[in-house]
VONU-847123 format. One line per field, with one value per residue (C-alpha): x, y, z; residue number from 1; residue in one letter; chain. Coordinates in Angstrom, 1 decimal. Last residue first. Example, Ala and Ser with C-alpha at 12.3 -4.5 7.8 and 13.67 -1.06 7.14 Angstrom:
<kedos>
u 13.7 12.3 .
v -1.1 -4.5 .
w 7.1 7.8 .
ketor 2 1 .
lolo s a .
zalo A A .
</kedos>
This chain:
<kedos>
u 117.1 119.1 122.7 125.3 128.8 131.3 134.6 133.8 136.7 139.1 137.4 138.8 135.5 135.6 132.2 129.5 126.1 123.3 119.9 116.7 114.2 113.9 115.2 116.6 118.7 119.8 120.5 122.5 124.4 125.4 126.4 128.7 130.3 130.8 132.5 134.6 136.0 138.1 137.9 141.3 140.1 136.3 133.8 130.9 127.8 124.8 121.5 118.8 115.1 113.9 111.2 110.7 112.0 115.0 116.4 116.2 117.4 120.4 121.4 121.3 123.5 125.9 126.2 127.0 129.5 131.4 131.9 130.7 127.5 125.6 122.7 120.6 123.2 121.7 123.0 120.4 121.1 124.3 125.5 128.1 130.8 132.2 135.9 135.4 132.2 128.7 125.8 122.3 120.8 120.3 123.9 125.7 129.5 132.5 135.4 136.6 133.5 134.1 132.0 129.3 127.4 123.8 121.9 118.4 118.3 115.1 116.4 119.5 117.4 114.9 117.7 119.3 116.0 115.2 118.7 118.5 115.1 116.4 119.4 117.5 118.5 121.7 123.8 122.1 122.6 120.6 123.6 125.2 122.4 122.6 126.3 125.9 123.3 125.9 128.5 126.3 124.4 123.5 122.2 122.0 123.5 122.7 125.2 124.9 128.3 128.6 131.4 128.9 127.3 130.7 130.7 127.3 128.1 131.3 129.4 126.6 129.2 130.8 127.4 126.2 129.5 128.5 125.8 128.3 128.0 128.8 127.2 127.4 125.7 127.4 126.2 128.4 131.3 135.0 135.1 138.2 136.2 133.8 136.8 138.4 135.1 135.1 138.7 137.8 134.8 137.2 137.4 137.0 140.3 139.4 139.4 140.7 139.1 138.9 137.2 136.1 135.0 132.3 132.3 131.0 134.6 135.5 132.8 134.2 137.8 137.0 135.0 138.0 140.4 138.3 136.2 134.2 133.1 131.4 131.4 129.1 129.4 127.3 127.7 131.4 133.5 135.2 139.0 140.4 141.5 141.6 139.3 141.3 144.4 142.7 141.9 145.3 147.2 146.8 147.8 146.2 148.0 146.1 147.7 145.2 148.3 151.8 153.6 156.6 159.2 161.0 157.7 156.5 159.6 159.0 155.5 156.9 159.6 157.1 155.0 158.0 156.6 155.3 152.3 152.0 149.5 150.3 147.7 149.3 148.7 151.3 149.8 149.7 147.8 148.8 151.4 150.7 153.1 151.8 155.2 157.6 160.6 162.6 159.5 159.0 162.4 162.1 158.6 159.6 162.4 160.0 157.6 160.3 160.9 157.1 156.5 154.9 151.6 150.9 147.7 148.4 148.0 150.0 149.0 150.9 152.3 154.1 153.5 152.7 151.6 149.7 146.3 144.2 141.0 137.3 136.4 137.6 140.8 144.5 147.5 145.5 146.4 143.3 141.0 139.5 139.6 136.3 134.4 132.4 131.3 132.9 130.8 133.3 133.2 132.7 129.2 128.8 128.5 125.0 123.3 123.3 120.7 119.2 120.0 119.7 121.9 125.1 124.6 124.0 127.3 129.1 127.4 128.5 132.0 131.8 130.5 133.2 135.7 134.4 134.9 138.4 139.1 137.8 139.8 137.9 137.4 138.3 140.7 143.6 142.8 142.8 146.1 147.6 146.9 146.2 143.8 141.7 141.6 139.9 136.3 137.4 138.6 135.1 133.5 136.1 135.4 131.6 132.0 134.3 131.9 129.0 131.0 131.8 128.2 127.1 129.6 128.4 129.2 132.3 134.2 137.9 139.2 136.5 137.5 141.1 140.2 138.1 140.8 143.3 141.0 140.5 144.2 144.8 142.1 144.1 145.1 148.4 150.5 152.0 155.1 155.3 151.6 151.1 152.4 150.1 147.2 148.2 148.4 145.0 143.2 144.9 143.3 139.9 140.0 141.1 138.2 135.8 136.8 136.4 132.9 131.9 132.9 133.4 130.5 130.3 131.7 133.5 136.8 135.6 134.1 136.4 137.8 140.5 138.6 137.9 141.5 143.2 139.9 140.1 143.6 142.3 139.5 141.9 144.1 141.2 140.4 144.0 143.7 140.4 141.9 144.8 142.9 140.7 140.7 138.9 141.4 141.9 138.3 137.2 139.9 138.9 135.2 135.8 138.0 135.3 132.6 134.6 135.7 132.2 130.7 128.9 125.4 124.3 120.8 119.1 121.3 124.6 123.7 122.9 126.4 127.9 125.4 126.4 130.1 129.4 127.5 130.6 132.8 130.2 130.2 134.0 134.0 131.3 133.3 136.2 133.9 132.4 135.7 137.0 133.9 134.2 137.9 137.4 137.9 141.4 142.8 145.9 147.0 144.7 142.1 139.0 136.2 133.9 134.5 133.2 130.1 129.5 129.9 127.7 124.6 126.5 128.9 126.0 124.4 127.7 128.3 124.8 125.3 128.7 127.7 124.6 126.8 129.2 126.3 125.0 128.5 128.6 129.0 125.9 122.9 122.2 118.5 .
v 135.7 138.4 139.2 141.1 142.3 143.4 145.2 146.9 148.1 145.3 142.1 138.9 137.0 135.0 133.4 133.1 131.4 132.5 130.8 132.6 130.5 133.1 136.6 138.3 135.7 133.7 136.9 138.5 135.2 135.2 138.9 138.3 135.3 137.2 140.0 137.6 136.1 139.2 141.5 141.7 141.5 141.6 139.2 138.0 137.4 135.6 135.7 133.2 133.0 136.6 139.1 142.8 143.4 141.3 144.3 146.7 144.3 143.3 146.9 147.5 144.5 145.7 149.0 147.2 144.9 147.6 150.4 154.0 154.0 155.6 153.6 153.8 154.9 153.8 151.0 148.4 148.9 150.8 150.7 153.4 153.1 156.5 157.2 160.6 162.0 161.3 163.8 162.3 158.9 159.9 161.1 164.4 164.3 164.2 162.2 158.7 157.0 153.3 150.7 148.2 146.6 145.6 143.2 142.0 138.6 137.8 139.4 137.2 134.0 135.1 135.9 132.5 130.7 132.7 132.1 128.4 128.2 130.1 127.8 124.6 122.4 120.4 123.5 124.0 127.3 127.7 128.5 130.5 133.0 133.4 133.9 136.5 138.3 138.3 139.7 142.8 144.5 141.5 142.5 139.0 139.2 136.3 135.5 133.1 133.1 133.5 136.1 138.9 137.7 138.1 141.8 142.4 140.7 142.7 146.0 145.0 144.1 147.5 149.3 147.5 147.6 150.3 148.2 145.6 141.8 141.6 138.1 136.9 133.6 132.1 129.7 128.1 127.8 128.5 130.1 131.8 133.6 135.0 135.9 137.8 139.7 140.7 142.0 143.8 145.5 147.0 145.7 148.1 149.1 151.4 148.5 145.2 142.9 139.1 138.0 134.4 131.6 129.9 126.2 126.6 126.1 129.1 131.1 130.4 130.9 134.2 135.2 134.4 136.3 139.4 141.8 139.3 139.4 136.2 134.3 131.3 128.5 126.5 123.9 123.2 124.2 121.5 122.1 123.7 127.0 129.8 132.1 131.9 132.8 135.8 137.1 136.3 138.1 141.6 140.8 143.5 145.0 147.4 149.2 151.3 152.6 154.0 156.0 157.9 157.7 154.6 152.8 153.9 152.5 149.2 149.1 149.4 146.9 144.4 144.7 143.7 143.4 147.0 149.1 152.3 154.3 156.5 158.7 161.4 163.2 165.7 168.8 167.3 164.9 162.9 160.3 158.5 156.0 154.0 152.2 150.2 150.2 153.2 155.4 154.1 155.4 158.8 159.4 158.3 160.9 163.6 162.2 162.4 166.1 166.9 165.4 162.0 160.4 157.9 156.3 153.1 151.6 148.8 147.2 144.0 142.0 144.6 144.7 142.0 138.7 137.6 137.1 135.3 136.3 136.0 137.1 140.4 140.6 141.2 142.7 143.7 141.7 142.1 139.4 141.2 144.6 144.0 143.7 146.9 146.5 146.7 149.8 152.0 152.1 154.6 155.7 159.4 161.5 161.8 165.1 167.4 167.0 170.1 169.7 173.4 174.7 174.8 171.2 170.0 171.5 169.8 166.5 166.8 167.3 164.1 162.2 163.5 162.4 158.9 158.9 160.1 157.2 154.7 156.1 155.7 152.3 150.6 148.2 149.0 152.7 152.5 150.6 153.1 156.2 159.5 158.3 156.4 159.6 161.8 161.0 162.0 165.4 166.2 165.1 167.1 170.3 169.9 169.4 172.4 174.5 173.4 174.3 177.7 178.3 177.4 179.7 182.7 183.8 183.8 180.8 180.6 179.4 176.8 175.1 175.0 173.5 170.8 170.0 169.6 167.2 165.1 164.9 163.9 161.3 159.5 160.1 161.7 159.9 161.6 159.9 160.5 161.6 164.0 167.1 166.5 166.3 169.5 171.5 170.1 171.0 174.5 175.2 173.9 176.1 179.2 178.8 178.1 181.2 183.4 182.0 182.2 185.9 186.3 187.7 191.5 193.0 195.9 194.2 191.0 188.2 185.3 182.4 180.5 177.2 177.5 177.7 174.9 173.1 172.8 171.2 168.8 167.8 167.1 165.2 162.9 162.3 161.2 158.7 157.4 157.0 154.9 152.7 153.7 157.0 156.9 159.0 161.5 161.7 162.4 165.1 166.8 166.8 167.9 170.8 171.7 171.8 173.7 176.4 176.8 177.5 175.2 176.2 177.1 178.6 175.4 174.8 173.3 169.7 170.6 171.9 168.5 166.9 169.3 168.5 164.7 165.0 166.5 163.6 161.0 162.6 162.4 158.7 158.0 159.9 157.5 154.5 155.4 156.1 152.7 151.0 152.7 151.8 148.2 146.0 144.9 146.0 147.7 151.2 151.2 148.7 149.7 149.7 147.3 149.0 152.3 150.6 148.9 152.2 154.3 154.4 154.5 157.1 159.4 158.9 159.6 162.6 164.0 163.5 165.0 168.0 168.6 168.8 171.1 173.3 173.5 174.5 177.4 178.1 180.1 178.7 179.4 180.0 .
w 242.6 244.4 243.3 245.2 244.2 246.8 246.9 243.5 241.3 242.1 241.1 242.8 242.4 245.6 245.5 248.2 248.1 250.4 250.9 251.8 253.7 256.6 256.0 259.1 260.9 257.8 255.8 258.7 259.3 255.6 255.8 258.7 257.1 253.8 255.6 257.7 254.4 254.1 251.0 249.4 245.8 245.6 247.1 245.1 247.2 245.7 247.6 246.7 247.4 246.9 247.8 247.5 251.1 250.0 248.1 250.9 253.5 251.3 250.8 254.5 255.1 252.4 254.3 257.5 255.8 253.9 256.4 256.7 254.8 251.9 250.5 247.3 244.7 241.3 239.0 239.8 243.5 244.3 247.9 248.4 251.1 252.1 251.6 249.9 251.2 250.0 249.6 249.4 248.4 244.7 244.8 245.1 245.3 247.6 246.2 245.5 246.9 247.8 245.9 246.9 244.0 243.5 241.2 240.7 239.0 237.2 234.0 234.0 234.5 231.8 229.3 230.0 229.4 226.3 224.9 225.5 223.8 220.8 220.5 220.7 223.7 224.2 225.0 228.3 230.1 233.3 235.6 232.9 233.0 236.8 236.6 233.9 236.1 238.9 236.5 236.1 233.3 231.3 227.9 226.3 222.9 220.6 217.9 215.0 213.4 209.6 209.4 209.0 212.3 214.0 213.0 214.4 217.7 218.1 217.5 219.9 222.6 222.3 222.3 225.4 227.2 229.7 231.1 232.2 232.2 228.5 228.1 224.5 223.5 220.5 217.8 215.1 217.6 217.6 221.0 219.9 217.2 219.8 222.0 219.0 218.5 222.1 221.8 218.6 220.2 222.8 226.3 229.2 230.9 233.8 236.2 234.8 232.3 231.7 228.5 229.2 226.9 229.0 230.0 233.6 234.8 232.7 234.4 237.8 236.7 235.2 238.3 240.5 238.2 238.2 236.0 233.8 230.1 229.1 225.8 225.7 223.2 220.8 218.0 218.2 215.2 213.1 213.2 210.1 211.6 209.1 211.0 214.2 212.3 210.9 214.4 215.8 213.0 214.3 217.9 220.0 223.1 225.3 228.2 230.3 232.1 231.3 234.0 232.7 229.9 231.0 231.5 228.1 226.5 228.3 226.8 223.3 224.1 225.3 222.1 220.0 216.4 216.5 215.6 217.7 219.7 222.7 224.4 226.5 229.8 231.3 229.9 226.4 224.2 221.2 220.2 216.9 215.5 212.5 212.5 214.6 216.9 215.6 215.8 219.3 220.5 218.8 220.1 223.6 223.7 222.8 225.4 228.1 227.3 227.3 230.8 231.4 232.3 229.6 228.3 226.4 222.9 221.3 218.0 217.3 214.4 212.4 208.7 206.2 208.0 204.9 206.5 204.0 202.2 202.6 206.2 207.4 205.5 206.1 204.4 201.3 198.1 196.0 197.3 200.2 198.5 196.7 200.0 199.9 196.3 192.8 192.2 194.2 198.0 200.8 200.0 199.7 202.8 204.3 203.6 206.6 209.3 211.0 214.7 215.4 212.7 214.7 215.9 212.3 211.1 213.9 213.1 209.5 210.8 212.8 209.8 207.6 210.3 210.0 206.3 206.7 209.1 206.6 203.7 200.4 198.8 195.5 197.1 194.8 195.0 198.8 198.9 196.5 198.6 196.8 194.1 196.6 198.8 196.3 197.5 201.0 199.8 198.6 201.9 203.8 201.8 202.2 206.0 206.4 204.3 206.6 209.7 208.2 207.3 210.8 212.3 210.3 206.8 204.8 203.5 202.5 205.9 206.2 203.0 204.0 207.4 205.9 203.3 206.1 208.0 204.9 204.3 207.9 207.7 205.1 201.4 202.5 205.0 208.1 209.6 213.4 213.8 216.7 215.0 212.0 214.4 216.1 212.9 211.7 214.9 214.8 211.4 212.6 215.7 213.7 211.3 214.2 216.0 212.9 212.3 216.0 216.3 220.0 222.1 222.5 225.7 223.9 224.5 222.8 224.8 225.6 223.7 225.7 225.3 221.6 220.4 222.4 222.2 218.4 218.8 221.4 219.1 216.3 218.8 219.8 216.1 215.6 218.4 217.1 213.6 214.9 217.3 220.2 222.0 225.4 227.5 224.7 223.6 227.1 227.5 224.2 225.1 228.6 227.4 224.9 227.6 230.2 227.6 226.2 229.6 231.8 233.1 236.6 236.7 237.8 240.8 241.9 241.1 237.4 237.0 237.6 235.3 232.5 233.0 233.2 229.9 228.3 229.6 228.4 224.9 224.6 225.6 223.1 220.5 221.0 221.1 217.8 216.2 217.3 216.0 212.6 212.4 213.4 210.3 210.9 207.6 208.9 207.9 206.0 204.8 206.8 204.2 206.2 209.5 208.0 206.7 210.1 212.0 209.8 211.9 215.2 213.7 213.0 216.4 218.2 216.0 216.8 220.5 220.6 218.5 220.7 223.8 221.9 220.8 224.4 225.6 223.1 219.4 218.9 216.8 213.2 212.2 .
ketor 557 556 555 554 553 552 551 550 549 548 547 546 545 544 543 542 541 540 539 538 537 536 535 534 533 532 531 530 529 528 527 526 525 524 523 522 521 520 519 518 517 516 515 514 513 512 511 510 509 508 507 506 505 504 503 502 501 500 499 498 497 496 495 494 493 492 491 490 489 488 487 486 485 484 483 482 481 480 479 478 477 476 475 474 473 472 471 470 469 468 467 466 465 464 463 462 461 460 459 458 457 456 455 454 453 452 451 450 449 448 447 446 445 444 443 442 441 440 439 438 437 436 435 434 433 432 431 430 429 428 427 426 425 424 423 422 421 420 419 418 417 416 415 414 413 412 411 410 409 408 407 406 405 404 403 402 401 400 399 398 397 396 395 394 393 392 391 390 389 388 387 386 385 384 383 382 381 380 379 378 377 376 375 374 373 372 371 370 369 368 367 366 365 364 363 362 361 360 359 358 357 356 355 354 353 352 351 350 349 348 347 346 345 344 343 342 341 340 339 338 337 336 335 334 333 332 331 330 329 328 327 326 325 324 323 322 321 320 319 318 317 316 315 314 313 312 311 310 309 308 307 306 305 304 303 302 301 300 299 298 297 296 295 294 293 292 291 290 289 288 287 286 285 284 283 282 281 280 279 278 277 276 275 274 273 272 271 270 269 268 267 266 265 264 263 262 261 260 259 258 257 256 255 254 253 252 251 250 249 248 247 246 245 244 243 242 241 240 239 238 237 236 235 234 233 232 231 230 229 228 227 226 225 224 223 222 221 220 219 218 217 216 215 214 213 212 211 210 209 208 207 206 205 204 203 202 201 200 199 198 197 196 195 194 193 192 191 190 189 188 187 186 185 184 183 182 181 180 179 178 177 176 175 174 173 172 171 170 169 168 167 166 165 164 163 162 161 160 159 158 157 156 155 154 153 152 151 150 149 148 147 146 145 144 143 142 141 140 139 138 137 136 135 134 133 132 131 130 129 128 127 126 125 124 123 122 121 120 119 118 117 116 115 114 113 112 111 110 109 108 107 106 105 104 103 102 101 100 99 98 97 96 95 94 93 92 91 90 89 88 87 86 85 84 83 82 81 80 79 78 77 76 75 74 73 72 71 70 69 68 67 66 65 64 63 62 61 60 59 58 57 56 55 54 53 52 51 50 49 48 47 46 45 44 43 42 41 40 39 38 37 36 35 34 33 32 31 30 29 28 27 26 25 24 23 22 21 20 19 18 17 16 15 14 13 12 11 10 9 8 7 6 5 4 3 2 1 .
lolo e i g i l l p a a q q g g r y v v t d v a l h s r r v h r r l r d a v a d p v g d g l v l t v m e g g a a l m r d l v t a a t g a l e a g i v a v d g d i l g l v d g a q c v g a m t w s q r e a v v l e a y r t a g a a a t m a v v d e d f r r g s e h v a l a a i g q v p s r t p i l a v r v g e t r a q e a a a a a t h r l d a d n p l l v v e r a h a r r i a q l l e g a a p p e g p r v a v v t a g a e g c l a a l g a g p v v a v v a r q v p e a v r t r e e a a s g f h t i r i r y p r g a d v g a e v a a g a d d v h v h v n w l g d g g v v v l s e g l a d l r t r l r a v a a d d a e l l y i v e f a p g a g t f t g g g l d a p c g e t q w a r t g r p d t g a p p r p v p t g g t l a g a l a g l v e v l g k g g a d v v g a r g l v e l q g p t a q l a a a a g d y a a r a v a a g d g g t t a a a e a a a a a v t l v t g e v p r a v g e y a s e v a r r l a r r l l a a d d p p s g d g a p a a p a l v e a m g r l l q a l i t g s n g r a g i l a g h a m a r v a e a l g p r s v p g t t a h g e f v a e v a r a a s e v t l y l n t g t d g d a v p y v n i a d i e e r s r g l a d l a l a c w a r v a d a d l p l p m .
zalo A A A A A A A A A A A A A A A A A A A A A A A A A A A A A A A A A A A A A A A A A A A A A A A A A A A A A A A A A A A A A A A A A A A A A A A A A A A A A A A A A A A A A A A A A A A A A A A A A A A A A A A A A A A A A A A A A A A A A A A A A A A A A A A A A A A A A A A A A A A A A A A A A A A A A A A A A A A A A A A A A A A A A A A A A A A A A A A A A A A A A A A A A A A A A A A A A A A A A A A A A A A A A A A A A A A A A A A A A A A A A A A A A A A A A A A A A A A A A A A A A A A A A A A A A A A A A A A A A A A A A A A A A A A A A A A A A A A A A A A A A A A A A A A A A A A A A A A A A A A A A A A A A A A A A A A A A A A A A A A A A A A A A A A A A A A A A A A A A A A A A A A A A A A A A A A A A A A A A A A A A A A A A A A A A A A A A A A A A A A A A A A A A A A A A A A A A A A A A A A A A A A A A A A A A A A A A A A A A A A A A A A A A A A A A A A A A A A A A A A A A A A A A A A A A A A A A A A A A A A A A A A A A A A A A A A A A A A A A A A A A A A A A A A A A A A A A A A A A A A A A A A A A A A A A A A A A A A A A A A A A A A A A A A A A A A A A A A A A A A A A A A A A A A A A A A A A A A A A .
</kedos>
């Protein structure tokens, strides 16, 4: 039985799309040859949808705190989905997908009951939403190319427009139309035909549309789209002159050297000027968004000029610059690889220096700028080792780290992913790392050390909200133990002392304190005295981590 197009359907759509892209991510990455063969389209689409799904879940969680009868409406859910995709969009295809979702939201969000009080016609609404999605996507791409995700989206909208029935039937027609168009893309774009693959972004969109059809039929799965390659195999294109490869060929240097992505706060007039300026600087320009917030994506040789253009237009942030050639250059190095290395993700300069001194290859990140799978993959390559232990040090990076590890394994690197959820767990794992022992034994020892380390962080609340410890106000200090708010306080040191007491009540021999950027040494001195006075035989070590998001990190071993 078909389900209504409501907030619950949007929530189910996001969940099903995330699951579908998770299953097909590696296959989509493998056929990624256009516009740059950097092997991350599937991962980028997954991360884009993951951001959309998180935003929708946040809306539902927000309503849950106001009582059991409060439910979000369709408008709130689709706006959250579109906004989440916009701020989390990765790569060319992820940025276009975000604009497709925004276009749909422009139609779905204003939808209201008809004049007689009856609900809107889901089928008609979905047809208009898909049509607007395609229009907005073409508006966002500076130089549209047929045979890409845009062509697949257009075919989906056209199929939906000529189909009768309810919303579920329209969604299924859009999926079928997209799947048929996908198979035609090798004949529309020469690089795809030469490689013997369909468009990677288009294949990802087919998965997303299949999830929409499934959501409107109560989770009933639709048939998986056809494989993305011809009988020559997924890697046929690697020796057929593509600009770059994922392992077997050589990077030729064709095309711009850098991918530049950033979020931008700017008005429409400034963005119009920015489009003209960036179009002259490079290619694969996609500028999507609206209402003062935009996602900018461009391939250029002068990355600094692309960022400077954003500064002139407004306020750019979450700036990402990826050098297309660096990954291939790493693979062509002739130096003999070392046997083992550790790659660690850390949030501050002090932690980066600490882990670097311990021999790790470091990926330093800033608040609100989590690394993409491609960045972690580049770090694994930079380590230049046969065996790599990967420490993400953040629960939110589990999927990103898994994607990077899987890709590295296809390149012949033995990778062990230890699911560290905090930098203090990473520090504990590094402390017992011994490259001289067998790989499996080293991984077991590091995993055990990380698992035996309970972690906490102190953060400052940005707004009033409900927590597991009660209601907090903006400016309150929150003590999170193992990821959940356990203590609400007025100042950092006092709240941290309460957190320490709670954690040490369960035992512990060593306290690790990692001070954030700007936190005075007096805080550490006060906490060290508190531990010495209240918990006998417990030692305390202090590091200046320099992280910005959390003023204090705590580890208990």
